[in-house]
KEMARKE-702134 format. One line per 10 residues: number of its first residue (from 1); their letters; for each residue x, y, z of C-alpha. Coordinates in steps of 0.25 Angstrom, whole numbers. Layout:
N
NUM) A) X:Y:Z ~ ...;
END
This chain:
973
1) MKTVLTALST) 502:758:974 ~ 507:745:981 ~ 519:746:987 ~ 523:760:985 ~ 511:763:995 ~ 519:755:1005 ~ 531:763:1003 ~ 524:775:1004 ~ 516:771:1016 ~ 530:768:1023;
11) VLALSLLISG) 535:783:1020 ~ 522:789:1027 ~ 522:778:1038 ~ 537:783:1041 ~ 537:797:1039 ~ 523:803:1043 ~ 525:799:1057 ~ 523:812:1066 ~ 526:805:1079 ~ 534:791:1079;
21) SRISAESEST) 539:795:1066 ~ 550:785:1059 ~ 564:782:1064 ~ 573:782:1052 ~ 587:776:1052 ~ 591:791:1049 ~ 586:796:1062 ~ 591:785:1070 ~ 605:785:1075 ~ 611:773:1081;
31) TGETKSASVD) 625:773:1087 ~ 634:763:1080 ~ 623:759:1070 ~ 627:751:1058 ~ 623:757:1046 ~ 616:747:1037 ~ 623:744:1023 ~ 613:744:1012 ~ 609:731:1005 ~ 611:731:990;
41) LTADEELFSM) 597:731:985 ~ 597:738:972 ~ 587:732:964 ~ 578:731:975 ~ 579:745:979 ~ 578:748:966 ~ 565:743:965 ~ 560:749:977 ~ 565:762:973 ~ 556:762:960;
51) IQGKGGYAAY) 543:761:968 ~ 547:769:979 ~ 539:782:979 ~ 531:778:967 ~ 516:778:967 ~ 507:767:962 ~ 501:765:948 ~ 487:771:953 ~ 494:784:956 ~ 502:784:944;
61) AANYESAIRP) 490:782:935 ~ 482:791:943 ~ 492:802:941 ~ 492:800:925 ~ 478:798:924 ~ 475:809:915 ~ 488:807:905 ~ 485:804:892 ~ 487:790:886 ~ 495:791:872;
71) EREIVIEAAD) 490:780:862 ~ 505:777:858 ~ 513:764:857 ~ 528:764:861 ~ 535:752:859 ~ 549:749:866 ~ 559:739:861 ~ 563:732:873 ~ 577:730:866 ~ 578:744:864;
81) YDAIEGDGFE) 581:748:878 ~ 590:760:883 ~ 596:754:894 ~ 598:742:902 ~ 603:738:916 ~ 606:725:921 ~ 609:710:916 ~ 600:701:907 ~ 596:709:896 ~ 597:705:882;
91) KLDNYEGRSG) 591:708:868 ~ 583:696:863 ~ 580:695:848 ~ 566:689:843 ~ 564:683:857 ~ 554:673:858 ~ 547:676:845 ~ 546:691:847 ~ 554:698:836 ~ 563:710:839;
101) VSLKTGERGQ) 573:712:851 ~ 568:710:865 ~ 576:713:877 ~ 577:702:889 ~ 578:709:902 ~ 584:700:915 ~ 579:700:931 ~ 587:713:934 ~ 591:725:927 ~ 582:736:919;
111) VDWVVDVPET) 581:741:904 ~ 577:755:900 ~ 570:760:887 ~ 569:773:881 ~ 555:777:874 ~ 550:790:869 ~ 537:793:873 ~ 529:802:862 ~ 517:806:872 ~ 515:808:886;
121) GLYHVSMLYY) 505:800:892 ~ 501:784:898 ~ 506:773:892 ~ 506:758:896 ~ 517:748:894 ~ 518:735:889 ~ 530:724:888 ~ 532:714:878 ~ 540:703:886 ~ 545:688:887;
131) PIEGKSSSIE) 546:683:901 ~ 559:674:899 ~ 562:664:909 ~ 566:668:923 ~ 562:664:936 ~ 548:662:934 ~ 541:674:941 ~ 536:686:935 ~ 544:696:928 ~ 544:710:936;
141) RSFLIDGEAP) 551:723:930 ~ 549:737:935 ~ 546:748:925 ~ 552:762:925 ~ 551:775:917 ~ 560:784:917 ~ 568:776:928 ~ 555:777:938 ~ 545:768:941 ~ 531:776:938;
151) FEETAYLQFD) 523:769:948 ~ 527:758:958 ~ 519:746:950 ~ 529:748:939 ~ 541:742:948 ~ 534:729:947 ~ 529:725:934 ~ 527:711:931 ~ 527:704:918 ~ 521:689:918;
161) RVWGNELEKV) 527:677:914 ~ 519:666:906 ~ 516:653:912 ~ 509:641:906 ~ 508:625:909 ~ 521:618:906 ~ 514:606:899 ~ 502:607:891 ~ 495:595:897 ~ 494:593:912;
171) QRDNRGNDLR) 502:582:917 ~ 496:571:926 ~ 504:563:938 ~ 503:548:938 ~ 490:548:947 ~ 482:557:936 ~ 483:571:942 ~ 486:584:935 ~ 500:589:937 ~ 499:605:938;
181) PRQSEKPQWR) 505:611:926 ~ 518:616:927 ~ 519:630:923 ~ 530:635:915 ~ 533:648:907 ~ 526:651:893 ~ 534:665:890 ~ 528:673:879 ~ 530:686:874 ~ 520:696:881;
191) ETLFKDHEGY) 515:709:880 ~ 511:716:895 ~ 507:729:900 ~ 513:735:912 ~ 502:734:923 ~ 502:731:938 ~ 504:716:941 ~ 497:716:955 ~ 483:720:947 ~ 480:734:954;
201) FEEPFQFHLT) 480:740:941 ~ 471:734:929 ~ 477:743:919 ~ 490:742:915 ~ 500:753:917 ~ 500:766:910 ~ 513:774:912 ~ 514:790:909 ~ 526:794:900 ~ 528:807:896;
211) AGSHTLTLVS) 533:810:881 ~ 548:808:879 ~ 558:798:883 ~ 557:789:894 ~ 565:776:899 ~ 557:764:901 ~ 564:754:912 ~ 560:740:916 ~ 568:735:929 ~ 569:719:929;
221) QREPMVIRQL) 564:715:943 ~ 562:701:940 ~ 563:689:929 ~ 569:692:914 ~ 560:695:903 ~ 562:698:888 ~ 555:711:884 ~ 552:714:869 ~ 545:730:870 ~ 539:738:879;
231) KLFQYQEPAS) 526:746:874 ~ 519:760:879 ~ 506:761:873 ~ 491:762:878 ~ 484:750:882 ~ 469:749:878 ~ 459:746:890 ~ 450:736:885 ~ 436:740:880 ~ 423:736:888;
241) YQDALAAYQQ) 416:723:885 ~ 404:731:878 ~ 415:739:868 ~ 423:726:866 ~ 410:718:862 ~ 407:730:853 ~ 420:729:847 ~ 419:713:844 ~ 406:716:838 ~ 412:727:828;
251) EGIQETEDIL) 422:718:824 ~ 412:706:821 ~ 417:696:832 ~ 405:688:834 ~ 400:680:846 ~ 404:665:844 ~ 394:654:846 ~ 394:639:851 ~ 408:640:857 ~ 413:636:870;
261) VTVQGEDALV) 428:634:873 ~ 433:629:886 ~ 447:631:891 ~ 452:623:903 ~ 459:633:914 ~ 470:625:916 ~ 474:625:901 ~ 479:640:904 ~ 488:645:892 ~ 498:652:901;
271) KSSPTLYPQT) 498:660:913 ~ 505:672:919 ~ 511:663:933 ~ 515:650:934 ~ 504:649:948 ~ 492:649:937 ~ 495:634:934 ~ 482:625:932 ~ 476:620:945 ~ 468:608:950;
281) ERSSPAVTPY) 454:610:955 ~ 449:598:963 ~ 440:604:971 ~ 427:605:960 ~ 423:596:949 ~ 419:608:941 ~ 433:610:934 ~ 438:603:921 ~ 446:593:922 ~ 441:587:935;
291) SPSEVRVNTI) 444:574:943 ~ 441:571:956 ~ 453:562:959 ~ 464:567:952 ~ 470:581:950 ~ 467:589:938 ~ 471:602:932 ~ 458:609:930 ~ 460:624:933 ~ 469:636:932;
301) GGNNWRIPGQ) 471:649:942 ~ 466:648:956 ~ 472:655:967 ~ 485:654:959 ~ 478:664:950 ~ 476:675:960 ~ 487:685:957 ~ 483:698:949 ~ 491:698:935 ~ 490:683:934;
311) WIEWEVEVPE) 484:678:921 ~ 480:663:914 ~ 478:662:899 ~ 470:652:892 ~ 470:648:877 ~ 456:646:870 ~ 454:643:856 ~ 440:646:850 ~ 435:643:836 ~ 431:656:831;
321) TGLYKLGFKS) 433:671:833 ~ 422:678:842 ~ 416:683:855 ~ 416:672:867 ~ 411:673:881 ~ 421:667:891 ~ 419:660:904 ~ 428:654:914 ~ 426:641:924 ~ 432:648:936;
331) QQNFVRGIYS) 433:647:952 ~ 435:658:960 ~ 433:654:975 ~ 446:661:979 ~ 442:675:983 ~ 429:682:989 ~ 424:695:990 ~ 431:698:976 ~ 432:691:964 ~ 444:687:954;
341) TRKLLVNGVI) 445:695:943 ~ 452:692:930 ~ 457:699:916 ~ 452:694:903 ~ 462:694:892 ~ 458:687:879 ~ 469:686:869 ~ 477:696:878 ~ 466:707:877 ~ 456:711:888;
351) PFSEAQRVPF) 443:711:879 ~ 437:721:887 ~ 438:728:899 ~ 428:718:907 ~ 438:708:905 ~ 449:714:913 ~ 441:711:926 ~ 433:697:925 ~ 428:693:938 ~ 427:680:945;
361) RYKSGYRVDV) 420:679:958 ~ 421:672:970 ~ 412:658:969 ~ 414:644:974 ~ 416:633:963 ~ 418:635:947 ~ 410:644:938 ~ 409:649:925 ~ 413:664:925 ~ 410:671:912;
371) LGGDEPQLVR) 416:684:907 ~ 405:694:908 ~ 396:687:918 ~ 383:685:914 ~ 384:692:902 ~ 396:686:895 ~ 408:695:890 ~ 413:689:876 ~ 426:691:871 ~ 433:690:858;
381) LNQGKNVIRL) 441:676:854 ~ 447:674:842 ~ 447:660:833 ~ 458:651:840 ~ 467:653:851 ~ 464:664:861 ~ 470:667:875 ~ 462:670:886 ~ 468:677:898 ~ 464:679:913;
391) ENNLGDFAPL) 473:688:922 ~ 470:691:936 ~ 467:704:940 ~ 461:713:952 ~ 451:718:944 ~ 440:727:951 ~ 448:723:964 ~ 461:732:960 ~ 457:745:964 ~ 451:740:977;
401) IRSIEESLFN) 464:731:980 ~ 473:743:976 ~ 466:752:986 ~ 467:742:997 ~ 480:741:995 ~ 483:756:995 ~ 474:757:1008 ~ 483:744:1014 ~ 497:752:1012 ~ 491:765:1017;
411) LNSLYRKILM) 484:757:1030 ~ 498:752:1031 ~ 506:765:1030 ~ 497:769:1042 ~ 499:756:1051 ~ 514:760:1049 ~ 512:774:1055 ~ 505:769:1066 ~ 514:759:1069 ~ 526:767:1069;
421) ITGTAPDQYR) 519:777:1080 ~ 512:765:1088 ~ 522:753:1085 ~ 516:739:1084 ~ 510:739:1097 ~ 505:752:1101 ~ 501:755:1116 ~ 485:756:1118 ~ 488:766:1128 ~ 494:776:1120;
431) DYRVHVRIPD) 489:786:1110 ~ 497:786:1098 ~ 488:797:1090 ~ 492:790:1078 ~ 481:796:1070 ~ 488:811:1074 ~ 502:805:1072 ~ 500:799:1059 ~ 494:810:1048 ~ 482:806:1040;
441) LLETFKAESD) 481:792:1047 ~ 465:793:1050 ~ 464:799:1037 ~ 471:788:1031 ~ 464:778:1039 ~ 450:785:1033 ~ 455:784:1019 ~ 458:770:1019 ~ 445:766:1026 ~ 438:772:1015;
451) RLQIVSRELR) 446:766:1005 ~ 444:751:1011 ~ 429:754:1012 ~ 428:758:998 ~ 435:746:993 ~ 427:737:1002 ~ 414:742:995 ~ 420:739:983 ~ 425:726:985 ~ 411:723:990;
461) RLSGGSSDSE) 405:729:978 ~ 413:721:968 ~ 412:707:977 ~ 397:709:978 ~ 398:707:993 ~ 406:707:1007 ~ 417:699:1008 ~ 430:697:1016 ~ 439:706:1009 ~ 429:717:1012;
471) ALLKTMYVQL) 429:713:1026 ~ 444:715:1027 ~ 443:730:1022 ~ 431:732:1031 ~ 440:728:1043 ~ 451:737:1039 ~ 443:749:1037 ~ 434:748:1049 ~ 446:748:1057 ~ 452:761:1051;
481) DEMIDEPDTI) 437:768:1053 ~ 440:764:1068 ~ 454:769:1068 ~ 449:783:1062 ~ 437:783:1072 ~ 447:780:1084 ~ 461:785:1080 ~ 467:781:1096 ~ 464:767:1092 ~ 473:766:1080;
491) PRRLASYKTN) 486:761:1087 ~ 477:749:1095 ~ 471:745:1081 ~ 484:744:1075 ~ 485:729:1076 ~ 472:727:1070 ~ 476:738:1059 ~ 488:730:1055 ~ 480:716:1055 ~ 469:723:1045;
501) TGGLGTWLLR) 480:730:1036 ~ 485:716:1036 ~ 472:710:1032 ~ 471:720:1021 ~ 484:717:1015 ~ 480:703:1014 ~ 467:707:1009 ~ 475:714:997 ~ 483:701:994 ~ 470:692:994;
511) TREMPLEIDE) 461:703:986 ~ 472:703:974 ~ 471:688:973 ~ 460:684:963 ~ 461:669:961 ~ 453:661:949 ~ 453:646:945 ~ 448:644:930 ~ 445:630:926 ~ 438:633:912;
521) IYVASPDKKF) 438:644:902 ~ 426:645:893 ~ 426:652:880 ~ 412:652:873 ~ 402:659:864 ~ 392:668:870 ~ 381:657:866 ~ 388:646:874 ~ 386:641:889 ~ 398:640:897;
531) PRAGLGFFSE) 400:626:904 ~ 395:623:918 ~ 405:628:928 ~ 401:619:940 ~ 396:604:943 ~ 383:601:949 ~ 382:598:965 ~ 383:582:961 ~ 396:584:953 ~ 403:591:966;
541) LKHEISTFAY) 398:580:975 ~ 404:570:967 ~ 416:578:967 ~ 417:579:982 ~ 415:564:983 ~ 424:560:972 ~ 436:568:978 ~ 433:563:993 ~ 434:548:987 ~ 446:550:979;
551) SFFIDYNSIG) 453:556:991 ~ 454:542:997 ~ 463:537:986 ~ 471:550:982 ~ 483:553:988 ~ 484:567:988 ~ 498:568:995 ~ 506:563:983 ~ 508:572:972 ~ 509:569:958;
561) NVAEDGDQRS) 515:557:952 ~ 517:544:962 ~ 527:535:959 ~ 521:521:955 ~ 530:512:951 ~ 538:505:961 ~ 550:502:953 ~ 551:517:951 ~ 560:526:960 ~ 553:536:968;
571) VTVWIGSGRD) 553:545:980 ~ 544:549:990 ~ 544:565:993 ~ 537:572:1003 ~ 533:587:1003 ~ 527:596:1013 ~ 523:608:1006 ~ 510:612:998 ~ 504:603:987 ~ 507:614:977;
581) QANTLKAMID) 522:613:980 ~ 520:598:980 ~ 512:597:965 ~ 525:607:960 ~ 535:598:965 ~ 529:584:960 ~ 527:590:947 ~ 541:594:946 ~ 545:580:951 ~ 537:574:940;
591) ETFTPQTGIN) 542:583:929 ~ 556:582:932 ~ 561:573:944 ~ 554:560:940 ~ 558:560:925 ~ 572:564:928 ~ 574:554:939 ~ 565:542:937 ~ 562:545:952 ~ 546:546:956;
601) VNLKLVQMQT) 543:555:967 ~ 530:553:977 ~ 529:567:981 ~ 519:568:994 ~ 513:581:1000 ~ 516:579:1016 ~ 514:587:1029 ~ 529:586:1033 ~ 525:583:1047 ~ 524:569:1043;
611) LLPATLADQG) 539:567:1038 ~ 543:563:1051 ~ 532:552:1056 ~ 532:547:1041 ~ 547:545:1041 ~ 546:538:1054 ~ 536:529:1049 ~ 545:526:1037 ~ 534:533:1028 ~ 541:546:1024;
621) PDVAMQIGND) 545:550:1011 ~ 559:549:1003 ~ 562:563:1003 ~ 554:576:1011 ~ 554:590:1006 ~ 553:603:1012 ~ 559:598:1026 ~ 562:608:1036 ~ 576:610:1039 ~ 577:603:1052;
631) IPVNYAMRNA) 570:590:1047 ~ 583:583:1039 ~ 592:584:1050 ~ 583:579:1060 ~ 578:567:1050 ~ 593:564:1048 ~ 598:564:1062 ~ 586:553:1064 ~ 592:546:1051 ~ 579:549:1044;
641) AADLTQFGDF) 584:558:1033 ~ 594:553:1022 ~ 608:561:1022 ~ 609:567:1008 ~ 624:567:1008 ~ 625:553:1003 ~ 620:556:989 ~ 632:558:980 ~ 628:571:974 ~ 623:577:987;
651) KAVSERFRPS) 634:587:987 ~ 631:592:973 ~ 616:593:978 ~ 620:602:990 ~ 626:612:982 ~ 613:618:978 ~ 610:623:991 ~ 617:633:1000 ~ 624:626:1011 ~ 615:632:1022;
661) ALVPYTYEKG) 604:625:1015 ~ 609:611:1018 ~ 614:615:1034 ~ 601:610:1039 ~ 600:598:1032 ~ 614:593:1037 ~ 617:583:1047 ~ 630:576:1051 ~ 636:580:1038 ~ 624:574:1031;
671) VYALPETQTF) 613:582:1023 ~ 598:577:1025 ~ 592:587:1016 ~ 591:596:1003 ~ 587:609:1005 ~ 574:614:997 ~ 571:628:1003 ~ 581:638:1011 ~ 577:651:1016 ~ 583:661:1025;
681) NMLFYRKDVM) 580:676:1031 ~ 581:689:1023 ~ 578:704:1028 ~ 565:709:1022 ~ 564:724:1022 ~ 554:735:1018 ~ 562:745:1009 ~ 551:756:1010 ~ 551:755:1025 ~ 566:754:1027;
691) NELGLDIPQT) 569:766:1018 ~ 558:775:1025 ~ 565:771:1038 ~ 579:774:1032 ~ 584:761:1035 ~ 593:751:1029 ~ 593:737:1028 ~ 600:730:1039 ~ 613:723:1036 ~ 617:720:1051;
701) WDDVSNLLAI) 609:716:1062 ~ 615:730:1068 ~ 607:736:1057 ~ 595:728:1061 ~ 595:733:1075 ~ 597:747:1071 ~ 585:745:1061 ~ 577:739:1072 ~ 577:752:1080 ~ 572:760:1068;
711) LNKNHMEFGL) 561:750:1067 ~ 557:750:1081 ~ 557:764:1082 ~ 546:765:1070 ~ 538:753:1076 ~ 543:744:1064 ~ 550:730:1065 ~ 561:721:1060 ~ 557:707:1058 ~ 565:694:1062;
721) PLVLNPTYPG) 561:680:1059 ~ 551:676:1067 ~ 554:669:1079 ~ 547:656:1077 ~ 538:647:1087 ~ 537:633:1085 ~ 523:629:1079 ~ 523:616:1085 ~ 530:610:1098 ~ 544:605:1094;
731) ENLPPNSIYA) 544:611:1081 ~ 559:614:1075 ~ 561:628:1075 ~ 573:633:1067 ~ 582:643:1074 ~ 577:658:1073 ~ 583:663:1059 ~ 588:676:1064 ~ 595:670:1077 ~ 602:661:1067;
741) ALLMQNGGQF) 606:672:1057 ~ 612:679:1069 ~ 620:667:1073 ~ 625:664:1060 ~ 629:679:1057 ~ 637:678:1070 ~ 644:666:1067 ~ 636:658:1075 ~ 630:643:1074 ~ 618:635:1079;
751) YRNDGKESDL) 627:622:1082 ~ 642:620:1085 ~ 649:606:1086 ~ 643:601:1073 ~ 629:602:1079 ~ 632:596:1094 ~ 629:609:1100 ~ 620:622:1100 ~ 629:634:1097 ~ 618:644:1101;
761) DSHIGIETFK) 625:646:1115 ~ 638:651:1108 ~ 641:666:1110 ~ 636:669:1096 ~ 624:661:1098 ~ 620:668:1111 ~ 624:683:1105 ~ 614:680:1093 ~ 603:674:1102 ~ 605:688:1109;
771) TWTEFYTDYK) 605:696:1096 ~ 593:689:1091 ~ 584:691:1104 ~ 588:705:1105 ~ 580:708:1093 ~ 568:704:1100 ~ 571:709:1113 ~ 578:722:1110 ~ 571:726:1097 ~ 558:719:1101;
781) LEREFDFANR) 557:712:1087 ~ 545:704:1086 ~ 545:688:1085 ~ 533:684:1078 ~ 527:693:1066 ~ 521:693:1052 ~ 534:699:1045 ~ 526:699:1031 ~ 514:708:1036 ~ 524:717:1043;
791) FRTGQMPIGI) 534:718:1032 ~ 522:722:1023 ~ 517:733:1033 ~ 531:738:1036 ~ 529:736:1049 ~ 541:726:1049 ~ 548:733:1037 ~ 561:723:1039 ~ 563:709:1043 ~ 570:696:1041;
801) ADYTTYNLLT) 561:685:1035 ~ 563:672:1027 ~ 566:676:1014 ~ 554:668:1009 ~ 546:679:1015 ~ 548:688:1002 ~ 540:678:994 ~ 528:681:1005 ~ 531:695:1004 ~ 529:696:989;
811) VFAPEIRGMW) 517:690:990 ~ 511:694:1003 ~ 515:710:1002 ~ 514:714:987 ~ 512:729:991 ~ 527:731:997 ~ 533:724:984 ~ 546:732:982 ~ 546:738:996 ~ 553:727:1002;
821) GFVPIPGTPK) 565:717:1000 ~ 574:708:1007 ~ 589:707:1010 ~ 598:698:1017 ~ 597:699:1033 ~ 606:707:1041 ~ 621:702:1044 ~ 631:701:1054 ~ 644:709:1052 ~ 656:701:1051;
831) QGGALDRSVP) 671:705:1050 ~ 675:713:1037 ~ 660:719:1037 ~ 653:707:1030 ~ 638:704:1034 ~ 635:690:1038 ~ 620:688:1034 ~ 620:673:1038 ~ 604:668:1039 ~ 600:654:1042;
841) SAGSGTIMLK) 592:647:1033 ~ 578:639:1032 ~ 573:630:1022 ~ 568:616:1019 ~ 575:602:1014 ~ 571:589:1006 ~ 575:577:1014 ~ 577:562:1010 ~ 572:553:1021 ~ 581:541:1025;
851) GAADKEAAWA) 570:531:1021 ~ 570:535:1006 ~ 569:523:998 ~ 577:529:986 ~ 588:539:992 ~ 593:542:978 ~ 579:545:972 ~ 576:554:983 ~ 589:560:982 ~ 587:563:968;
861) FMKWWTSADT) 573:570:971 ~ 580:578:982 ~ 591:583:972 ~ 580:586:961 ~ 571:594:972 ~ 583:603:976 ~ 589:605:962 ~ 589:619:956 ~ 580:616:945 ~ 569:609:953;
871) QTQFGREMEG) 570:620:965 ~ 568:631:955 ~ 557:624:948 ~ 550:622:961 ~ 551:635:966 ~ 547:642:953 ~ 535:633:952 ~ 531:636:967 ~ 532:650:965 ~ 523:649:952;
881) LLGASARYPT) 514:641:959 ~ 513:649:972 ~ 517:663:968 ~ 530:670:974 ~ 526:667:988 ~ 532:653:985 ~ 545:656:980 ~ 554:645:984 ~ 565:646:993 ~ 574:635:987;
891) ANIESLDSLP) 588:631:993 ~ 593:628:981 ~ 604:639:977 ~ 601:638:961 ~ 587:637:963 ~ 584:651:971 ~ 592:659:960 ~ 580:654:950 ~ 568:658:959 ~ 561:671:956;
901) WPVAEYENLK) 566:679:965 ~ 568:694:961 ~ 583:696:959 ~ 584:708:970 ~ 578:700:981 ~ 586:687:976 ~ 598:694:978 ~ 596:697:991 ~ 591:684:994 ~ 605:678:989;
911) AQFDYVKGIP) 612:687:997 ~ 606:681:1010 ~ 607:667:1006 ~ 622:668:1005 ~ 622:669:1021 ~ 611:658:1023 ~ 616:647:1033 ~ 608:636:1037 ~ 606:631:1051 ~ 610:616:1055;
921) EVPGGYFTGR) 602:605:1060 ~ 606:597:1071 ~ 601:587:1081 ~ 593:594:1091 ~ 594:606:1084 ~ 579:608:1084 ~ 582:614:1098 ~ 590:626:1092 ~ 578:634:1085 ~ 568:631:1098;
931) HLLNAFYKTV) 577:634:1108 ~ 582:646:1101 ~ 567:652:1102 ~ 566:647:1116 ~ 579:657:1121 ~ 572:668:1111 ~ 559:666:1118 ~ 566:667:1132 ~ 573:679:1127 ~ 564:687:1120;
941) VSANTEPREA) 549:683:1125 ~ 552:679:1140 ~ 565:690:1140 ~ 569:685:1154 ~ 582:679:1148 ~ 594:683:1142 ~ 597:678:1128 ~ 610:672:1131 ~ 605:664:1144 ~ 592:661:1135;
951) IVDYVQFIQD) 599:655:1123 ~ 610:647:1131 ~ 598:640:1139 ~ 591:636:1127 ~ 604:632:1120 ~ 606:621:1131 ~ 592:614:1126 ~ 598:614:1112 ~ 610:609:1116 ~ 604:598:1124;
961) EIKAKRKEFG) 595:593:1113 ~ 606:594:1103 ~ 614:584:1112 ~ 602:575:1115 ~ 600:574:1100 ~ 614:570:1096 ~ 614:560:1106 ~ 600:555:1101 ~ 606:553:1087 ~ 619:547:1092;
971) LPE) 628:560:1087 ~ 640:565:1094 ~ 637:575:1105;
END
């Protein structure tokens, strides 16, 4: 189901209204309307067209439920393709130990194979592939049969990379703490069935093929890979435990005696994701190894091992072939109301059907979970080395979660239908009769209420009691029942209805996550007892007292190695982000920077608000990272920051970045920081909603005005970046990004006369302010909203937001995958017809303090940190550590090319990057953003002042502050 249901619900929402029906672009006739030119979105639109109108796998499987399953095997050699399209294809002989000819496929393009199917029926499909080096993200392909996607899920097939610890042994810093093992790719040939990577379907996909010739196509969506062969065959489901045990006995496989093998969880052989790195558990003395004072790597998994499809493999060596029981010393205190489920594979095979759903129930602390519970189920292991894999899956909860997702799509569809009649703020005294005007409204409410109640009861049965998960479902179905009983109150309940469906979406995301932490794995003979999982009361007490006592002596702010030799060069660096980022950076420093330069780095994790008082007290660092754009110049004008142009190689270093990235750090011909990150706005849009409304992507601001008229008539919204309010008195606010974009596109500037005066009172500045405020006064755009939620429901199908919102939507709204995209923001026509799509940038930088004792050493660190290799490695580490939502928006041009963006999205990103401009920082410039906001509120909120009068009045305050600050710092006025 998933994304296609979103599209179908949109069609219904926009086409089935009897009154208040949709207003489309075709029906809107505006004098002098500028027709929007189309944007070249070929690859992106092709993916959208693949899934548009396709059902999900559940409907496909039901349609062919009675089809035969031929016991045949058809092997397709990858190199024997019929046609290829695109670049990056290459035939490889005997690649990586695999005999024969393989086919290398790139990030773009497609390959076709023609296959003769001898018998009509359902077939499983597998592929033997090798994950060659790419950008470290999952490999994605779309699978077509005779040019069409059989069902929606085939547009998003994923193939895992293989990861492992880069070094065999865990390294330690000079304080005795274990360092987190870095993850590197351990590529190997793997045969994988085509299946649902989201975990909604436990069994692999089956494809219906008629007898005769068919064309099978793989379309590259992300990352290269080498393919040896495809295979059509019948996958055999595992037998039950009793049948498997009988088969063991028939083969003469006996139970072993007096054997116990322990495998440490952190010693995993390989895993499917770099996020599954070994963890450090310091809250319990029950783990092995344990230390109350030092950091020890002693577990694996945890919250990082929560996503369906992720797997970890361990190697276990046993002295003899026979039957063994398995125990897992684990902790599952992450999710209540449901339980985490894992699929067990031994030497690549599921030993019996019960092993497909191994439950790990909620309990505080560590315990030993035995396969089979009180009556252990035995597995066959061969003498020597064996591989045990645990794979995250949804288990018994998969059909329930899938059902709730379908329900959520239907409820969101109804919300949009009601919204198009009542608007977001219904008149409480008006009878909209939505239950009459929307066909089957009450019937759908009843069906969804019944569905939610059934799922709620099943959840209670599986979890053994009530939980907060069940409470969320109850809240939703109780409201639906009330709306059925009193349909006239539906418009008044719309706000709470939206809140409850939003809660249902959060429930879906949370319920799909099934974390589990593993300390040890035990392989034992049936007669052998497992070790005790926990420790007694006195051990816990000793642990608490010890850790409390050590807290008085351990510096938790210092990360990794600390410089000890007074004669060795060292740099003190402050970082203000999370501990994960700091640990990753310190590991990179100790692995590359210090060995290459001989310079030690004392990295400290601090709150960056302390930088100013520390600098004033002469206790500040040599280098401060992740500093806002307004800080470097403000420190420079007070002689607290070092001018980086003093270094001979500064010009070469500055060429790593776009000129726009250096603008905020430039002051009086000096540059006082190097850019770390650079972000800017993009135009996000819902393809399905825009198609149904007959709207093109707006290319100019006139197109936006025409689009707003149609959206307003359909009670939908266009999102402009939020009008930010200060979070504390005196906070420096950057100028609003839309005002800045309009100003730049029209040839305006923020300051004139080399920063001596504000230019916002110029003709262009005033007209731009008027245009900006008219979006809110004439079109009633909202100033504050949750863009991600409204975009997800379709209430706000198009809007401008920071490009890092892409990362959020990818994780936050998987159900609309493929139904949205982003493109450059609308532009302003110039002479000759070209569009100026200028957009301001934001970001962060690295600053060297004036008081740095060894400026050459500090400069060496800054050069290393902002280099392409370091930025790429850090970006990939962060994405591997925290997932796609943490994709790093580096300012380094070369590094950005190397980060794992899908090709189509990155092309649009690069197109907008060509128009990015920086906003300069000047003495007194902090008044610009603040008084631009004041003028905005006086015009839009108070609505008692003309735009020209408001901006001119407040620009005078800006002029006075710039003049006062220039006088204070002895600058020419």
